[in-house]
N, C-alpha and C positions, 0 to 999 in steps of 0.2 A: 445787434449783430449776433450771428450764429456763434455759439461756443462749442468747441470740440474738446472733450476731456480725454486725456490719454496719459500714458506713462512712457518712460524711456523704453525703447525696444518693445513696443506694443503694436497691436493691430490698428491703433489709432492712425498710424502712418498710412494705412490703406485709404482711410477716409480722407486724410489730409491730401494724399495724391489726387483723389477725385475732385476735392474742393479746388485744388490748384488747377486742374485740367479745365474745370468749368468756370473758373475765375469768380467764385463766390467768396466775398470777404468773410473772414472768420477770425475768432480769437482762439488760440490754442491754450488750453488750461492744462499745464503739465502737473500731474499728481505725482507725489513722491511715494511710489508703491512700497519701497523699502520701509518707509516710516508709517505705512498703513493709512495714508490719506484716502485711499479708495474705500476704506472701511469705516470712515467717519460718517456720522449722521447726515451731514450736509450733502455728501456724495451719494449715500444710500437712498436719499430722497429722490435722486435722479435715476439711479440704477440700484434697486434693492438687492441685486446679486453681487454688487460690489466689483464688477469687472469693467475694464475699459475696452473699447471706446464707448462714449455716450455723447449725445449732442443735446443742446438746448437751443431751440430755434423759436424765439419769441416765448410763447407760453407752452410750446410743444417740446416734450422730452422723448428721446428714443435711444435705445442701446442695442447692441449687437451689430457688428460691422456690416454684415450683409443687408440687414434691414435698413441701416442708415444709408448705404449706397443706393438702394432702391428708392428710398424716400427722396434723396437728393436728386436722382435722375428724374423722378416724377415731378418734383416741385420746381427744380431749377433747370431742367433740360431745355434745350432750345426748341424742341418740337414736341407736340403732344404725342403720346404713345398710344397706339391701338392696344387692345387687349392682347393680341397675338405678340406684338413687340414687347410689351411688358412681361408676358409669360416667357419669352425667349431670354430676356435679360435676367429674370428670376431663375430660370433654369441654370444659367452659367454662374450666377452669384452663389446659388445653393450648391452647385457642383464644386465650386472652388472651396467653399467652407466645409462642406460635409462629406465630400468624396475625395477631392484632390489633396487637400491638406492632410487628412488622416492617412491617406494612401502613401504620401511621400514622407511625412514626419513621424508616422507611427512605425517605429522600427520593426515591430512584430509582423507588420503587413507589407513592408516596403518591397521585399524581393518579389512577391507575387503581384502586388498592385502596380508598381511603377511601370512595367511594360504595358499592362492593360490600360493605363491612363495616358502615358506619354506617346505610345504608338499612334493612337488616333489624333492626338494633338499635333504630332509631327506631320501627319498626313494633311491636316487642315492647314498648318502653316507652310507646308510645301506648295500649296495651291494659292494661298492668299496671304496678305500681310497681317491681317487681324482676324480674330475669331469669327466675326460676322461678315467678313469681306474686306473692302478697301478702307473702311472707316473705323477709326479708333472709337470704342464705346466703353460703357461701364463694365461690360463683360471682360474687356481687356484689363481693366483695373483689378477686377476680382481675381481672374485667373493669372494675369501677369504678376500680381503681387506675390501670390503663392509660389510661382515658378522662380521669381527673382530672389525669394527668400532662400532658395536651395543653396546657392554658393555663399550666402551670408552665414547660414546656420549649419550646413552639412558639407561634407566633402564627398560628393557623389560624381561618378563618371557618367556624364550625359552625352558622350560622343556618339552613341547609337541614335541620337535624336538631333541631327544637325539643324533641322528647321526649327525645332524648339529652342536650341541655343541661339540661332539667329534672331528669333522673335524676342527672346530675353534681352539680347543686346540692343535690339531696336527699341523696345519699350523703356529700357533702363537709360537710354540716351535722351528721353523726353525731358524738357525743362521742368515740368511739374513733378516728374518722378525724382529728379535730382533735388528738388526742394523738400521732398518728403522722405521716401524710403532710401533714396540715394544719399541723403544727408545723415543717415543713422551712423552712429559710431561706437 
């Protein structure tokens, strides 16, 4: 069975959300980050950087939330992806982790970056329910997780982005979200 390694309040919940969405059985291995379990040799053998999340799927080990999402979509997705589809998913996963998250959660950039990032997302969600149209995809897990972390971690006024707020409400009501990010306390 696939093992997902994570800690309390970590990005492992993003991977957990996607695993719940695609209904892949997994074992969640909760590491006590305060006690330094992520820095012990057993875990460093899985992820030499000592960060979570990481997965072990049979003999295969992988770390970094975005890479894990893309791997899971490739391996367990219901349909084979074309190169173009895979590239679009990669685009949104990388955007979420390397552009959206730092733009929102990096206080030094937030005032400038938030409008540049949320305005086009607001336009997309004003036209369609999900990033790529009418179907919920891995892109929504990646971007939706970062957006739904905003009210959990920050007190930001997002009223200028009503379609983003509606999207956040919509994805946060999904049962798989509730079993993962929504269950964080």
